[in-house]
C-alpha positions in Angstrom: 0.0 0.0 0.0 2.8 2.4 0.8 4.4 1.7 -2.6 1.1 2.5 -4.3 0.6 5.8 -2.4 4.2 6.8 -3.0 3.8 6.1 -6.8 0.5 8.1 -6.9 2.1 11.1 -5.0 5.1 11.0 -7.4 2.8 11.3 -10.4 0.8 14.1 -8.8 4.0 16.0 -8.0 5.4 15.6 -11.5 2.1 16.7 -13.0 1.9 19.8 -10.7 5.4 20.7 -11.7 4.7 20.4 -15.4 1.4 22.4 -15.0 3.1 25.1 -13.0 6.0 25.5 -15.5 3.5 26.0 -18.3 1.3 28.3 -16.3 4.1 30.8 -15.6 5.4 30.9 -19.1 5.9 34.3 -20.6 2.6 35.5 -22.0 4.4 37.5 -24.7 5.6 34.3 -26.2 2.0 33.4 -27.0 2.2 30.0 -25.2 -0.2 30.9 -22.4 -2.7 33.7 -21.9 -4.2 33.5 -18.5 -7.1 35.8 -19.4 -8.5 33.1 -21.7 -8.7 30.5 -18.9 -12.3 29.8 -17.8 -13.5 27.6 -15.1 -16.4 25.1 -15.2 -18.4 22.9 -12.9 -20.2 19.7 -13.9 -22.6 17.2 -12.3 -23.2 13.8 -13.7 -24.6 10.3 -13.1 -23.8 7.0 -14.8 -24.4 3.3 -14.9 -21.4 1.5 -13.5 -21.0 -2.1 -14.6 -18.6 -4.1 -12.4 -16.2 -6.6 -13.9 -17.0 -10.2 -12.7 -13.8 -10.2 -10.7 -14.9 -7.0 -8.9 -18.4 -8.3 -8.1 -16.7 -11.5 -6.8 -14.3 -9.5 -4.7 -17.1 -7.4 -3.1 -19.3 -10.4 -2.3 -16.4 -12.5 -0.9 -15.1 -9.8 1.3 -18.5 -8.4 2.5 -20.0 -11.8 3.4 -17.0 -13.1 5.4 -17.8 -15.4 8.4 -14.9 -15.5 10.9 -16.8 -17.2 13.6 -16.9 -16.3 17.3 -14.4 -17.1 20.0 -16.0 -18.7 23.0 -14.6 -19.9 26.4 -15.6 -23.1 28.1 -14.8 -23.7 31.8 -13.4 -27.3 32.4 -13.3 -28.7 35.9 -11.0 -31.8 36.4 -11.2 -34.4 39.1 -9.2 -32.4 41.6 -11.6 -29.4 41.3 -9.2 -27.2 39.3 -10.8 -25.2 36.6 -9.2 -24.6 33.2 -10.5 -22.6 30.2 -10.7 -23.8 26.7 -10.8 -21.2 24.0 -12.4 -22.3 20.7 -14.3 -20.9 17.7 -18.1 -21.4 17.4 -19.7 -21.2 14.0 -23.1 -20.4 12.7 -24.9 -19.5 9.5 -25.4 -15.7 9.8 -26.2 -15.3 6.1 -28.7 -18.1 5.9 -30.4 -17.0 9.1 -30.3 -13.3 8.2 -31.7 -13.9 4.7 -29.1 -11.7 3.0 -28.9 -11.3 -0.7 -25.6 -11.0 -2.7 -24.8 -7.7 -4.3 -25.5 -7.0 -7.9 -22.9 -6.3 -10.6 -23.8 -2.7 -11.2 -24.4 0.5 -9.2 -25.2 4.2 -9.8 -22.2 6.5 -10.0 -22.5 10.2 -9.1 -20.0 12.8 -10.0 -19.0 16.5 -9.4 -16.3 17.9 -11.7 -14.5 21.1 -11.0 -12.0 22.3 -13.6 -10.7 24.8 -16.1 -10.5 25.1 -19.9 -7.7 26.8 -21.9 -8.4 26.9 -25.6 -9.1 23.2 -26.5 -7.4 21.8 -23.4 -9.4 20.9 -20.3 -8.3 19.7 -16.9 -10.6 18.9 -13.9 -10.9 16.9 -10.7 -13.7 14.3 -10.9 -15.1 13.7 -7.4 -17.0 10.4 -7.6 -19.2 8.7 -5.1 -22.2 6.3 -4.9 -25.2 5.4 -2.8 -24.4 2.8 -0.2 -25.3 -0.7 -1.4 -27.2 -2.5 1.4 -28.1 -6.2 1.9 -30.6 -6.2 4.6 -30.9 -8.8 7.4 -34.3 -10.2 8.2 -33.6 -10.9 11.8 -31.6 -9.3 14.6 -29.7 -12.3 16.0 -28.4 -15.7 15.1 -27.1 -18.7 17.0 -23.9 -20.6 16.8 -23.4 -24.4 17.0 -21.5 -26.2 19.8 -17.9 -26.8 18.5 -17.1 -30.4 18.0 -14.2 -30.4 20.4 -16.5 -29.2 23.2 -18.8 -32.2 22.9 -16.2 -34.5 24.4 -15.4 -32.3 27.4 -15.9 -33.6 31.0 -19.4 -33.4 32.4 -20.0 -30.1 34.1 -18.0 -28.1 31.6 -19.9 -24.9 30.6 -19.7 -21.7 28.7 -18.0 -18.8 30.5 -20.8 -16.1 30.1 -24.4 -16.7 29.1 -24.3 -14.4 26.0 -21.9 -16.6 23.9 -24.5 -18.6 22.0 -26.4 -15.8 20.3 -24.9 -12.9 18.4 -26.4 -9.7 16.8 -26.8 -9.3 13.0 -26.5 -6.0 11.0 -27.1 -5.0 7.4 -24.2 -5.8 5.2 -23.1 -2.7 3.3 -20.5 -1.4 0.9 -19.8 1.8 -0.9 -16.8 3.6 -2.6 -15.7 7.1 -3.3 -12.6 8.8 -4.8 -11.3 11.4 -7.1 -9.5 11.4 -10.5 -7.4 14.2 -12.0 -8.5 14.3 -15.6 -7.0 15.8 -18.8 -9.0 16.2 -22.0 -9.0 17.8 -25.4 -11.8 19.2 -27.5 -11.3 17.6 -30.9 -13.5 20.0 -32.9 -12.2 23.3 -31.6 -12.6 25.5 -28.6 -16.1 26.8 -29.2 -17.7 24.2 -31.5 -21.4 23.7 -30.7 -20.9 19.9 -30.9 -17.7 18.4 -29.6 -16.0 15.1 -28.9 -13.7 15.1 -25.9 -11.4 12.2 -25.1 -9.8 12.3 -21.7 -7.6 10.3 -19.4 -6.6 10.7 -15.7 -5.4 9.1 -12.5 -6.4 9.2 -8.9 -7.5 7.1 -6.0 -10.5 5.3 -4.6 -11.6 4.1 -1.2 -13.9 1.1 -0.8 -15.8 0.6 2.5 -17.4 -2.5 4.0 -19.7 -3.1 7.0 -19.9 -6.7 8.2 -22.9 -8.8 9.4 -21.8 -9.4 13.0 -19.2 -9.0 15.7 -17.0 -11.7 14.3 -13.7 -12.6 16.0 -10.2 -12.8 14.5 -7.5 -14.6 16.3 -3.8 -14.8 15.5 -2.3 -18.1 14.3 -0.1 -19.7 16.9 -1.3 -17.1 19.4 -4.9 -17.7 20.1 -5.0 -15.4 23.0 -4.7 -12.5 20.6 -8.3 -11.9 19.6 -9.8 -8.9 17.9 -13.5 -8.4 17.5 -15.1 -6.8 14.4 -17.0 -3.7 15.4 -20.2 -2.1 14.2 -18.5 0.2 11.8 -17.1 0.5 8.2 -13.7 -0.8 7.3 -11.8 0.7 4.3 -9.0 0.0 1.9 -7.4 2.2 -0.7 -6.8 1.8 -4.4 -5.0 3.8 -7.1 -6.9 4.4 -10.4 -6.5 5.1 -14.1 -9.6 6.5 -15.7 -10.4 6.9 -19.4 -13.4 8.6 -20.9 -15.0 9.8 -24.2 -17.7 12.5 -24.1 -20.0 13.8 -26.8 -20.9 17.4 -25.7 -23.5 19.8 -27.0 -22.7 23.4 -26.0 -25.4 26.0 -25.7 -23.5 29.1 -24.7 -22.3 28.7 -21.2 -24.4 25.6 -20.6 -23.5 22.2 -22.0 -25.0 18.7 -22.0 -23.0 15.6 -22.7 -23.2 11.9 -22.8 -20.0 9.9 -22.0 -18.7 6.4 -21.7 -15.4 4.9 -20.4 -13.5 2.5 -18.3 -11.9 2.9 -14.9 -9.0 0.7 -13.9 -8.8 0.0 -10.1 -6.6 -2.2 -8.0 -7.5 -2.5 -4.3 -5.3 -3.4 -1.4 -6.3 -6.3 0.9 -8.7 -5.1 3.6 -7.4 -4.5 7.1 -9.9 -5.4 9.9 -8.7 -4.6 13.4 -5.1 -5.3 12.5 -5.9 -8.6 10.6 -5.7 -8.7 6.8 -8.5 -10.3 4.9 -6.5 -12.1 2.2 -8.7 -12.3 -0.9 -6.2 -13.2 -3.6 -3.4 -15.8 -3.6 -0.8 -13.2 -2.4 -0.6 -12.3 1.2 -1.1 -8.5 1.8 -2.1 -8.3 -1.9 -2.5 -5.0 -3.7 -4.1 -6.3 -7.0 -7.7 -7.0 -6.1 -9.7 -6.0 -9.2 -12.1 -3.2 -8.9 -12.6 -2.2 -12.6 -15.8 -0.7 -13.9 -17.1 0.3 -17.3 -19.6 3.1 -17.5 -21.9 5.3 -19.5 -23.8 8.3 -18.3 -24.9 12.0 -18.8 -23.4 15.2 -17.6 -24.4 18.9 -17.3 -21.7 21.5 -17.4 -21.7 25.2 -16.6 -18.9 27.5 -17.8 -17.7 30.5 -15.9 -16.6 33.6 -17.9 -12.9 34.1 -18.5 -11.3 37.4 -17.8 -11.1 38.1 -21.5 -14.9 37.3 -21.9 -15.7 39.6 -19.1 -13.8 42.4 -20.7 -15.6 41.9 -24.0 -18.9 42.1 -22.2 -17.9 45.3 -20.5 -17.2 46.9 -23.9 -20.8 46.2 -25.1 
């Protein structure tokens, strides 16, 4: 994860340096005229289709069942009491009546950027409604572990609340941002334009699990961490490509677009334990790719040059 973040920051720093160098170029050379830069803001919505690998990743991670650690008190013939720690399992997803997540979702976007001549650059802030798999009941029970059935008579659970556990809705959602760079193929002010673009950024995916499952460390079963009633997140770097057909009506524009977003998530960390989805421990290549098509509305702000022209009228 550190390597991915470092790579992303390196790309951002290099891009900022390039942009700053061109921005402060001598206007007299005709390379850059800051009076002709105009800002814009867009809002959009799209259908996001998930690659099969992405849908599989979401459903495998979201519907994890780690079991619950339970303690049994064992009394021997001398009256001494020992404690056996073991894992009790149940069927939270069958009991709760959960449904697996679909292979698509609604993507929502706010773009803030600037245009100079035919060149455009913007930050695409993307988010989505939380995807919820509702539970039909509030609790579920666990079975008696097999190793407990052969314990001496009189052995019993330590604590009376270790046979029934709460259930919650299973949820996931993601959000992020991409720094995009585009070019108007048919000129700066053409009423109909085609705009290819590409960019890079980051994405954060968030999961809420079904119950207070317990993790324990291999070869150290005394180290137990319990899943809490909260969201757990992991980061991804992204590469986004897009093609937009835009109709401009003065300062207002409507567009339809399609594209593909390349995403690779890190393994999810839950209370210090990594949920290993792929074959590589602490993996960083969990597929989160989406293809999309949607609509967008854009509003252009006046450049300084356009404001001067209006003042002359």
